[in-house]
PQR file with spaces between the fields and no chain letter, atoms N, CA, C, O and H, PARSE charges and radii, in Angstrom:
ATOM       1  N    MET     1       0.851   -1.177    0.000 -0.4000 1.5000
ATOM       2  CA   MET     1       0.000    0.000    0.000 -0.0000 2.0000
ATOM       3  C    MET     1       0.895    1.238    0.000  0.5500 1.7000
ATOM       4  O    MET     1       1.910    1.282    0.695 -0.5500 1.4000
ATOM       5  N    GLU     2       0.512    2.224   -0.775 -0.4000 1.5000
ATOM       6  CA   GLU     2       1.297    3.456   -0.895 -0.0000 2.0000
ATOM       7  C    GLU     2       1.344    4.202    0.441  0.5500 1.7000
ATOM       8  O    GLU     2       0.404    4.140    1.233 -0.5500 1.4000
ATOM       9  H    GLU     2      -0.312    2.188   -1.339  0.4000 1.0000
ATOM      10  N    SER     3       2.437    4.896    0.673 -0.4000 1.5000
ATOM      11  CA   SER     3       2.605    5.610    1.941 -0.0000 2.0000
ATOM      12  C    SER     3       1.581    6.735    2.110  0.5500 1.7000
ATOM      13  O    SER     3       1.168    7.031    3.231 -0.5500 1.4000
ATOM      14  H    SER     3       3.201    4.947    0.029  0.4000 1.0000
ATOM      15  N    LYS     4       1.165    7.371    0.988 -0.4000 1.5000
ATOM      16  CA   LYS     4       0.145    8.427    1.082 -0.0000 2.0000
ATOM      17  C    LYS     4      -1.179    7.853    1.575  0.5500 1.7000
ATOM      18  O    LYS     4      -1.846    8.444    2.424 -0.5500 1.4000
ATOM      19  H    LYS     4       1.501    7.131    0.078  0.4000 1.0000
ATOM      20  N    LYS     5      -1.547    6.703    1.037 -0.4000 1.5000
ATOM      21  CA   LYS     5      -2.800    6.067    1.443 -0.0000 2.0000
ATOM      22  C    LYS     5      -2.721    5.585    2.890  0.5500 1.7000
ATOM      23  O    LYS     5      -3.699    5.666    3.633 -0.5500 1.4000
ATOM      24  H    LYS     5      -1.004    6.224    0.347  0.4000 1.0000
ATOM      25  N    LEU     6      -1.557    5.085    3.282 -0.4000 1.5000
ATOM      26  CA   LEU     6      -1.366    4.623    4.649 -0.0000 2.0000
ATOM      27  C    LEU     6      -1.483    5.778    5.638  0.5500 1.7000
ATOM      28  O    LEU     6      -2.077    5.627    6.706 -0.5500 1.4000
ATOM      29  H    LEU     6      -0.762    5.018    2.679  0.4000 1.0000
ATOM      30  N    ALA     7      -0.918    6.928    5.285 -0.4000 1.5000
ATOM      31  CA   ALA     7      -1.025    8.115    6.133 -0.0000 2.0000
ATOM      32  C    ALA     7      -2.474    8.585    6.225  0.5500 1.7000
ATOM      33  O    ALA     7      -2.936    8.976    7.297 -0.5500 1.4000
ATOM      34  H    ALA     7      -0.436    7.051    4.418  0.4000 1.0000
ATOM      35  N    ARG     8      -3.186    8.548    5.108 -0.4000 1.5000
ATOM      36  CA   ARG     8      -4.607    8.933    5.100 -0.0000 2.0000
ATOM      37  C    ARG     8      -5.426    7.962    5.944  0.5500 1.7000
ATOM      38  O    ARG     8      -6.318    8.381    6.683 -0.5500 1.4000
ATOM      39  H    ARG     8      -2.811    8.231    4.237  0.4000 1.0000
ATOM      40  N    LEU     9      -5.129    6.668    5.839 -0.4000 1.5000
ATOM      41  CA   LEU     9      -5.804    5.654    6.645 -0.0000 2.0000
ATOM      42  C    LEU     9      -5.604    5.943    8.128  0.5500 1.7000
ATOM      43  O    LEU     9      -6.553    5.871    8.909 -0.5500 1.4000
ATOM      44  H    LEU     9      -4.405    6.328    5.239  0.4000 1.0000
ATOM      45  N    ASN    10      -4.391    6.267    8.513 -0.4000 1.5000
ATOM      46  CA   ASN    10      -4.086    6.574    9.906 -0.0000 2.0000
ATOM      47  C    ASN    10      -4.854    7.807   10.378  0.5500 1.7000
ATOM      48  O    ASN    10      -5.420    7.809   11.471 -0.5500 1.4000
ATOM      49  H    ASN    10      -3.621    6.326    7.879  0.4000 1.0000
ATOM      50  N    CYS    11      -4.871    8.846    9.560 -0.4000 1.5000
ATOM      51  CA   CYS    11      -5.570   10.086    9.901 -0.0000 2.0000
ATOM      52  C    CYS    11      -7.066    9.832   10.086  0.5500 1.7000
ATOM      53  O    CYS    11      -7.658   10.282   11.067 -0.5500 1.4000
ATOM      54  H    CYS    11      -4.410    8.844    8.672  0.4000 1.0000
ATOM      55  N    LEU    12      -7.673    9.111    9.146 -0.4000 1.5000
ATOM      56  CA   LEU    12      -9.105    8.823    9.226 -0.0000 2.0000
ATOM      57  C    LEU    12      -9.424    7.918   10.407  0.5500 1.7000
ATOM      58  O    LEU    12     -10.466    8.070   11.045 -0.5500 1.4000
ATOM      59  H    LEU    12      -7.192    8.745    8.350  0.4000 1.0000
ATOM      60  N    PHE    13      -8.537    6.983   10.698 -0.4000 1.5000
ATOM      61  CA   PHE    13      -8.742    6.097   11.842 -0.0000 2.0000
ATOM      62  C    PHE    13      -8.760    6.893   13.142  0.5500 1.7000
ATOM      63  O    PHE    13      -9.611    6.668   14.002 -0.5500 1.4000
ATOM      64  H    PHE    13      -7.690    6.860   10.179  0.4000 1.0000
ATOM      65  N    GLU    14      -7.817    7.827   13.282 -0.4000 1.5000
ATOM      66  CA   GLU    14      -7.770    8.655   14.488 -0.0000 2.0000
ATOM      67  C    GLU    14      -9.028    9.508   14.622  0.5500 1.7000
ATOM      68  O    GLU    14      -9.543    9.680   15.727 -0.5500 1.4000
ATOM      69  H    GLU    14      -7.126    8.010   12.583  0.4000 1.0000
ATOM      70  N    LYS    15      -9.528   10.044   13.509 -0.4000 1.5000
ATOM      71  CA   LYS    15     -10.770   10.824   13.546 -0.0000 2.0000
ATOM      72  C    LYS    15     -11.946    9.951   13.965  0.5500 1.7000
ATOM      73  O    LYS    15     -12.803   10.384   14.735 -0.5500 1.4000
ATOM      74  H    LYS    15      -9.110    9.904   12.612  0.4000 1.0000
ATOM      75  N    ALA    16     -11.984    8.726   13.459 -0.4000 1.5000
ATOM      76  CA   ALA    16     -13.081    7.815   13.789 -0.0000 2.0000
ATOM      77  C    ALA    16     -13.047    7.436   15.268  0.5500 1.7000
ATOM      78  O    ALA    16     -14.094    7.355   15.911 -0.5500 1.4000
ATOM      79  H    ALA    16     -11.287    8.375   12.834  0.4000 1.0000
ATOM      80  N    VAL    17     -11.866    7.207   15.804 -0.4000 1.5000
ATOM      81  CA   VAL    17     -11.734    6.864   17.222 -0.0000 2.0000
ATOM      82  C    VAL    17     -12.226    8.015   18.094  0.5500 1.7000
ATOM      83  O    VAL    17     -12.824    7.789   19.146 -0.5500 1.4000
ATOM      84  H    VAL    17     -11.016    7.272   15.281  0.4000 1.0000
ATOM      85  N    GLU    18     -11.979    9.233   17.664 -0.4000 1.5000
ATOM      86  CA   GLU    18     -12.415   10.415   18.409 -0.0000 2.0000
ATOM      87  C    GLU    18     -13.863   10.793   18.115  0.5500 1.7000
ATOM      88  O    GLU    18     -14.362   11.791   18.634 -0.5500 1.4000
ATOM      89  H    GLU    18     -11.493    9.417   16.810  0.4000 1.0000
ATOM      90  N    ASN    19     -14.546    9.992   17.275 -0.4000 1.5000
ATOM      91  CA   ASN    19     -15.931   10.255   16.848 -0.0000 2.0000
ATOM      92  C    ASN    19     -16.068   11.592   16.128  0.5500 1.7000
ATOM      93  O    ASN    19     -17.092   12.264   16.250 -0.5500 1.4000
ATOM      94  H    ASN    19     -14.141    9.181   16.853  0.4000 1.0000
ATOM      95  N    ASN    20     -15.043   11.975   15.383 -0.4000 1.5000
ATOM      96  CA   ASN    20     -15.066   13.226   14.618 -0.0000 2.0000
ATOM      97  C    ASN    20     -15.121   12.997   13.111  0.5500 1.7000
ATOM      98  O    ASN    20     -15.043   13.953   12.339 -0.5500 1.4000
ATOM      99  H    ASN    20     -14.211   11.430   15.284  0.4000 1.0000
ATOM     100  N    ALA    21     -15.254   11.754   12.686 -0.4000 1.5000
ATOM     101  CA   ALA    21     -15.259   11.452   11.249 -0.0000 2.0000
ATOM     102  C    ALA    21     -16.656   11.642   10.672  0.5500 1.7000
ATOM     103  O    ALA    21     -17.653   11.217   11.256 -0.5500 1.4000
ATOM     104  H    ALA    21     -15.318   10.977   13.312  0.4000 1.0000
ATOM     105  N    LYS    22     -16.705   12.289    9.517 -0.4000 1.5000
ATOM     106  CA   LYS    22     -17.976   12.479    8.815 -0.0000 2.0000
ATOM     107  C    LYS    22     -18.302   11.205    8.034  0.5500 1.7000
ATOM     108  O    LYS    22     -17.459   10.317    7.903 -0.5500 1.4000
ATOM     109  H    LYS    22     -15.895   12.634    9.043  0.4000 1.0000
ATOM     110  N    LEU    23     -19.522   11.123    7.520 -0.4000 1.5000
ATOM     111  CA   LEU    23     -19.976    9.928    6.819 -0.0000 2.0000
ATOM     112  C    LEU    23     -19.068    9.573    5.641  0.5500 1.7000
ATOM     113  O    LEU    23     -18.695    8.412    5.473 -0.5500 1.4000
ATOM     114  H    LEU    23     -20.207   11.845    7.627  0.4000 1.0000
ATOM     115  N    LEU    24     -18.714   10.563    4.833 -0.4000 1.5000
ATOM     116  CA   LEU    24     -17.836   10.295    3.685 -0.0000 2.0000
ATOM     117  C    LEU    24     -16.451    9.829    4.131  0.5500 1.7000
ATOM     118  O    LEU    24     -15.834    8.986    3.479 -0.5500 1.4000
ATOM     119  H    LEU    24     -19.017   11.506    4.969  0.4000 1.0000
ATOM     120  N    GLU    25     -15.973   10.376    5.235 -0.4000 1.5000
ATOM     121  CA   GLU    25     -14.677    9.958    5.762 -0.0000 2.0000
ATOM     122  C    GLU    25     -14.742    8.523    6.283  0.5500 1.7000
ATOM     123  O    GLU    25     -13.780    7.767    6.147 -0.5500 1.4000
ATOM     124  H    GLU    25     -16.475   11.060    5.764  0.4000 1.0000
ATOM     125  N    LYS    26     -15.872    8.149    6.879 -0.4000 1.5000
ATOM     126  CA   LYS    26     -16.038    6.771    7.356 -0.0000 2.0000
ATOM     127  C    LYS    26     -16.043    5.793    6.193  0.5500 1.7000
ATOM     128  O    LYS    26     -15.477    4.704    6.286 -0.5500 1.4000
ATOM     129  H    LYS    26     -16.654    8.763    6.989  0.4000 1.0000
ATOM     130  N    ARG    27     -16.681    6.183    5.099 -0.4000 1.5000
ATOM     131  CA   ARG    27     -16.696    5.325    3.909 -0.0000 2.0000
ATOM     132  C    ARG    27     -15.293    5.197    3.321  0.5500 1.7000
ATOM     133  O    ARG    27     -14.868    4.111    2.927 -0.5500 1.4000
ATOM     134  H    ARG    27     -17.140    7.068    5.023  0.4000 1.0000
ATOM     135  N    GLU    28     -14.582    6.322    3.269 -0.4000 1.5000
ATOM     136  CA   GLU    28     -13.208    6.296    2.758 -0.0000 2.0000
ATOM     137  C    GLU    28     -12.333    5.424    3.653  0.5500 1.7000
ATOM     138  O    GLU    28     -11.500    4.660    3.165 -0.5500 1.4000
ATOM     139  H    GLU    28     -14.927    7.204    3.589  0.4000 1.0000
ATOM     140  N    LEU    29     -12.525    5.542    4.961 -0.4000 1.5000
ATOM     141  CA   LEU    29     -11.777    4.723    5.911 -0.0000 2.0000
ATOM     142  C    LEU    29     -12.047    3.243    5.661  0.5500 1.7000
ATOM     143  O    LEU    29     -11.120    2.432    5.667 -0.5500 1.4000
ATOM     144  H    LEU    29     -13.202    6.162    5.358  0.4000 1.0000
ATOM     145  N    ASP    30     -13.299    2.892    5.445 -0.4000 1.5000
ATOM     146  CA   ASP    30     -13.663    1.501    5.183 -0.0000 2.0000
ATOM     147  C    ASP    30     -12.974    0.981    3.923  0.5500 1.7000
ATOM     148  O    ASP    30     -12.449   -0.132    3.911 -0.5500 1.4000
ATOM     149  H    ASP    30     -14.052    3.550    5.440  0.4000 1.0000
ATOM     150  N    GLU    31     -12.980    1.789    2.868 -0.4000 1.5000
ATOM     151  CA   GLU    31     -12.338    1.381    1.612 -0.0000 2.0000
ATOM     152  C    GLU    31     -10.825    1.233    1.776  0.5500 1.7000
ATOM     153  O    GLU    31     -10.234    0.262    1.302 -0.5500 1.4000
ATOM     154  H    GLU    31     -13.407    2.693    2.878  0.4000 1.0000
ATOM     155  N    LEU    32     -10.207    2.198    2.449 -0.4000 1.5000
ATOM     156  CA   LEU    32      -8.761    2.133    2.656 -0.0000 2.0000
ATOM     157  C    LEU    32      -8.385    0.955    3.553  0.5500 1.7000
ATOM     158  O    LEU    32      -7.373    0.291    3.326 -0.5500 1.4000
ATOM     159  H    LEU    32     -10.687    2.986    2.834  0.4000 1.0000
ATOM     160  N    TYR    33      -9.207    0.701    4.574 -0.4000 1.5000
ATOM     161  CA   TYR    33      -8.935   -0.416    5.473 -0.0000 2.0000
ATOM     162  C    TYR    33      -9.011   -1.744    4.715  0.5500 1.7000
ATOM     163  O    TYR    33      -8.157   -2.612    4.892 -0.5500 1.4000
ATOM     164  H    TYR    33     -10.028    1.241    4.758  0.4000 1.0000
ATOM     165  N    ASN    34     -10.032   -1.898    3.874 -0.4000 1.5000
ATOM     166  CA   ASN    34     -10.153   -3.120    3.081 -0.0000 2.0000
ATOM     167  C    ASN    34      -8.970   -3.285    2.135  0.5500 1.7000
ATOM     168  O    ASN    34      -8.468   -4.393    1.945 -0.5500 1.4000
ATOM     169  H    ASN    34     -10.726   -1.192    3.730  0.4000 1.0000
ATOM     170  N    GLU    35      -8.528   -2.183    1.545 -0.4000 1.5000
ATOM     171  CA   GLU    35      -7.360   -2.238    0.664 -0.0000 2.0000
ATOM     172  C    GLU    35      -6.119   -2.644    1.451  0.5500 1.7000
ATOM     173  O    GLU    35      -5.303   -3.431    0.971 -0.5500 1.4000
ATOM     174  H    GLU    35      -8.936   -1.283    1.699  0.4000 1.0000
ATOM     175  N    PHE    36      -5.979   -2.100    2.669 -0.4000 1.5000
ATOM     176  CA   PHE    36      -4.843   -2.423    3.531 -0.0000 2.0000
ATOM     177  C    PHE    36      -4.842   -3.908    3.893  0.5500 1.7000
ATOM     178  O    PHE    36      -3.805   -4.568    3.832 -0.5500 1.4000
ATOM     179  H    PHE    36      -6.642   -1.461    3.058  0.4000 1.0000
ATOM     180  N    ILE    37      -6.008   -4.425    4.269 -0.4000 1.5000
ATOM     181  CA   ILE    37      -6.121   -5.828    4.667 -0.0000 2.0000
ATOM     182  C    ILE    37      -5.836   -6.755    3.485  0.5500 1.7000
ATOM     183  O    ILE    37      -5.175   -7.781    3.645 -0.5500 1.4000
ATOM     184  H    ILE    37      -6.851   -3.889    4.318  0.4000 1.0000
ATOM     185  N    ASN    38      -6.330   -6.398    2.310 -0.4000 1.5000
ATOM     186  CA   ASN    38      -6.195   -7.266    1.140 -0.0000 2.0000
ATOM     187  C    ASN    38      -4.885   -7.079    0.382  0.5500 1.7000
ATOM     188  O    ASN    38      -4.610   -7.818   -0.563 -0.5500 1.4000
ATOM     189  H    ASN    38      -6.867   -5.565    2.180  0.4000 1.0000
ATOM     190  N    ASP    39      -4.078   -6.106    0.781 -0.4000 1.5000
ATOM     191  CA   ASP    39      -2.822   -5.832    0.092 -0.0000 2.0000
ATOM     192  C    ASP    39      -1.910   -7.055    0.139  0.5500 1.7000
ATOM     193  O    ASP    39      -1.570   -7.550    1.214 -0.5500 1.4000
ATOM     194  H    ASP    39      -4.301   -5.506    1.549  0.4000 1.0000
ATOM     195  N    GLY    40      -1.525   -7.528   -1.031 -0.4000 1.5000
ATOM     196  CA   GLY    40      -0.612   -8.652   -1.109 -0.0000 2.0000
ATOM     197  C    GLY    40      -1.281  -10.011   -1.101  0.5500 1.7000
ATOM     198  O    GLY    40      -0.607  -11.028   -1.269 -0.5500 1.4000
ATOM     199  H    GLY    40      -1.801   -7.126   -1.903  0.4000 1.0000
ATOM     200  N    ARG    41      -2.582  -10.053   -0.912 -0.4000 1.5000
ATOM     201  CA   ARG    41      -3.288  -11.333   -0.935 -0.0000 2.0000
ATOM     202  C    ARG    41      -3.548  -11.759   -2.368  0.5500 1.7000
ATOM     203  O    ARG    41      -3.619  -10.930   -3.275 -0.5500 1.4000
ATOM     204  H    ARG    41      -3.129   -9.227   -0.776  0.4000 1.0000
ATOM     205  N    ASP    42      -3.689  -13.048   -2.555 -0.4000 1.5000
ATOM     206  CA   ASP    42      -4.004  -13.603   -3.868 -0.0000 2.0000
ATOM     207  C    ASP    42      -5.496  -13.455   -4.104  0.5500 1.7000
ATOM     208  O    ASP    42      -6.296  -14.130   -3.455 -0.5500 1.4000
ATOM     209  H    ASP    42      -3.632  -13.721   -1.818  0.4000 1.0000
ATOM     210  N    HIS    43      -5.882  -12.576   -5.029 -0.4000 1.5000
ATOM     211  CA   HIS    43      -7.289  -12.280   -5.277 -0.0000 2.0000
ATOM     212  C    HIS    43      -7.962  -13.329   -6.155  0.5500 1.7000
ATOM     213  O    HIS    43      -9.174  -13.262   -6.364 -0.5500 1.4000
ATOM     214  H    HIS    43      -5.232  -12.028   -5.556  0.4000 1.0000
ATOM     215  N    ASN    44      -7.219  -14.282   -6.668 -0.4000 1.5000
ATOM     216  CA   ASN    44      -7.805  -15.299   -7.532 -0.0000 2.0000
ATOM     217  C    ASN    44      -8.421  -16.454   -6.757  0.5500 1.7000
ATOM     218  O    ASN    44      -9.149  -17.264   -7.331 -0.5500 1.4000
ATOM     219  H    ASN    44      -6.235  -14.336   -6.499  0.4000 1.0000
ATOM     220  N    LYS    45      -8.141  -16.541   -5.465 -0.4000 1.5000
ATOM     221  CA   LYS    45      -8.697  -17.620   -4.667 -0.0000 2.0000
ATOM     222  C    LYS    45     -10.181  -17.387   -4.443  0.5500 1.7000
ATOM     223  O    LYS    45     -10.640  -16.248   -4.354 -0.5500 1.4000
ATOM     224  H    LYS    45      -7.549  -15.883   -4.999  0.4000 1.0000
ATOM     225  N    SER    46     -10.906  -18.459   -4.355 -0.4000 1.5000
ATOM     226  CA   SER    46     -12.344  -18.392   -4.121 -0.0000 2.0000
ATOM     227  C    SER    46     -12.612  -18.071   -2.658  0.5500 1.7000
ATOM     228  O    SER    46     -11.884  -18.523   -1.774 -0.5500 1.4000
ATOM     229  H    SER    46     -10.534  -19.384   -4.427  0.4000 1.0000
ATOM     230  N    ASN    47     -13.651  -17.294   -2.407 -0.4000 1.5000
ATOM     231  CA   ASN    47     -14.058  -16.982   -1.043 -0.0000 2.0000
ATOM     232  C    ASN    47     -15.084  -17.982   -0.520  0.5500 1.7000
ATOM     233  O    ASN    47     -15.609  -17.818    0.582 -0.5500 1.4000
ATOM     234  H    ASN    47     -14.242  -16.926   -3.125  0.4000 1.0000
ATOM     235  N    THR    48     -15.368  -19.009   -1.301 -0.4000 1.5000
ATOM     236  CA   THR    48     -16.371  -19.990   -0.930 -0.0000 2.0000
ATOM     237  C    THR    48     -15.807  -20.956    0.099  0.5500 1.7000
ATOM     238  O    THR    48     -14.698  -21.469   -0.052 -0.5500 1.4000
ATOM     239  H    THR    48     -14.942  -19.142   -2.196  0.4000 1.0000
ATOM     240  N    VAL    49     -16.579  -21.194    1.141 -0.4000 1.5000
ATOM     241  CA   VAL    49     -16.210  -22.165    2.163 -0.0000 2.0000
ATOM     242  C    VAL    49     -17.009  -23.427    1.895  0.5500 1.7000
ATOM     243  O    VAL    49     -18.236  -23.385    1.810 -0.5500 1.4000
ATOM     244  H    VAL    49     -17.480  -20.777    1.264  0.4000 1.0000
ATOM     245  N    VAL    50     -16.322  -24.537    1.763 -0.4000 1.5000
ATOM     246  CA   VAL    50     -16.987  -25.804    1.475 -0.0000 2.0000
ATOM     247  C    VAL    50     -16.990  -26.642    2.739  0.5500 1.7000
ATOM     248  O    VAL    50     -15.944  -26.906    3.330 -0.5500 1.4000
ATOM     249  H    VAL    50     -15.325  -24.571    1.832  0.4000 1.0000
ATOM     250  N    PHE    51     -18.192  -27.061    3.147 -0.4000 1.5000
ATOM     251  CA   PHE    51     -18.338  -27.900    4.324 -0.0000 2.0000
ATOM     252  C    PHE    51     -18.542  -29.347    3.886  0.5500 1.7000
ATOM     253  O    PHE    51     -19.178  -29.601    2.863 -0.5500 1.4000
ATOM     254  H    PHE    51     -19.043  -26.847    2.666  0.4000 1.0000
ATOM     255  N    PRO    52     -18.009  -30.290    4.648 -0.5600 1.5000
ATOM     256  CA   PRO    52     -18.204  -31.695    4.290  0.2800 2.0000
ATOM     257  C    PRO    52     -19.682  -32.072    4.378  0.5500 1.7000
ATOM     258  O    PRO    52     -20.412  -31.557    5.225 -0.5500 1.4000
ATOM     259  N    THR    53     -20.113  -32.968    3.503 -0.4000 1.5000
ATOM     260  CA   THR    53     -21.521  -33.371    3.470 -0.0000 2.0000
ATOM     261  C    THR    53     -21.746  -34.695    4.181  0.5500 1.7000
ATOM     262  O    THR    53     -22.784  -35.329    3.992 -0.5500 1.4000
ATOM     263  H    THR    53     -19.520  -33.386    2.815  0.4000 1.0000
ATOM     264  N    GLY    54     -20.804  -35.113    4.982 -0.4000 1.5000
ATOM     265  CA   GLY    54     -20.885  -36.416    5.653 -0.0000 2.0000
ATOM     266  C    GLY    54     -21.829  -36.414    6.842  0.5500 1.7000
ATOM     267  O    GLY    54     -22.991  -36.024    6.725 -0.5500 1.4000
ATOM     268  H    GLY    54     -19.961  -34.597    5.135  0.4000 1.0000
ATOM     269  N    ILE    55     -21.335  -36.843    7.961 -0.4000 1.5000
ATOM     270  CA   ILE    55     -22.131  -37.042    9.171 -0.0000 2.0000
ATOM     271  C    ILE    55     -22.558  -35.701    9.760  0.5500 1.7000
ATOM     272  O    ILE    55     -21.767  -34.764    9.863 -0.5500 1.4000
ATOM     273  H    ILE    55     -20.392  -37.160    8.056  0.4000 1.0000
ATOM     274  N    ARG    56     -23.840  -35.636   10.145 -0.4000 1.5000
ATOM     275  CA   ARG    56     -24.334  -34.445   10.839 -0.0000 2.0000
ATOM     276  C    ARG    56     -24.126  -34.631   12.334  0.5500 1.7000
ATOM     277  O    ARG    56     -24.371  -35.703   12.888 -0.5500 1.4000
ATOM     278  H    ARG    56     -24.483  -36.398   10.062  0.4000 1.0000
ATOM     279  N    ARG    57     -23.679  -33.586   12.956 -0.4000 1.5000
ATOM     280  CA   ARG    57     -23.455  -33.643   14.401 -0.0000 2.0000
ATOM     281  C    ARG    57     -24.411  -32.686   15.077  0.5500 1.7000
ATOM     282  O    ARG    57     -24.717  -31.619   14.545 -0.5500 1.4000
ATOM     283  H    ARG    57     -23.479  -32.716   12.506  0.4000 1.0000
ATOM     284  N    THR    58     -24.880  -33.068   16.240 -0.4000 1.5000
ATOM     285  CA   THR    58     -25.768  -32.205   17.011 -0.0000 2.0000
ATOM     286  C    THR    58     -25.200  -32.035   18.405  0.5500 1.7000
ATOM     287  O    THR    58     -24.484  -32.899   18.912 -0.5500 1.4000
ATOM     288  H    THR    58     -24.632  -33.935   16.672  0.4000 1.0000
ATOM     289  N    ALA    59     -25.524  -30.926   19.004 -0.4000 1.5000
ATOM     290  CA   ALA    59     -25.093  -30.686   20.375 -0.0000 2.0000
ATOM     291  C    ALA    59     -25.989  -31.488   21.310  0.5500 1.7000
ATOM     292  O    ALA    59     -27.200  -31.567   21.104 -0.5500 1.4000
ATOM     293  H    ALA    59     -26.105  -30.224   18.592  0.4000 1.0000
ATOM     294  N    SER    60     -25.396  -32.076   22.328 -0.4000 1.5000
ATOM     295  CA   SER    60     -26.223  -32.853   23.259 -0.0000 2.0000
ATOM     296  C    SER    60     -26.153  -32.286   24.652  0.5500 1.7000
ATOM     297  O    SER    60     -26.787  -32.814   25.565 -0.5500 1.4000
ATOM     298  H    SER    60     -24.412  -32.012   22.495  0.4000 1.0000
């Protein structure tokens, strides 16, 4: 992630913690945070979780 975006992410995060972030800033923070989290991840992998179809278990 670029250093400019990282600095902006930090600034918006601090505003949000202080409850001073406006709605547009909160949306920008969300987008930047998602970009930060996904930076360097392989985007070609499926997000689907496959559960086994075998034995069903119940809590007793």
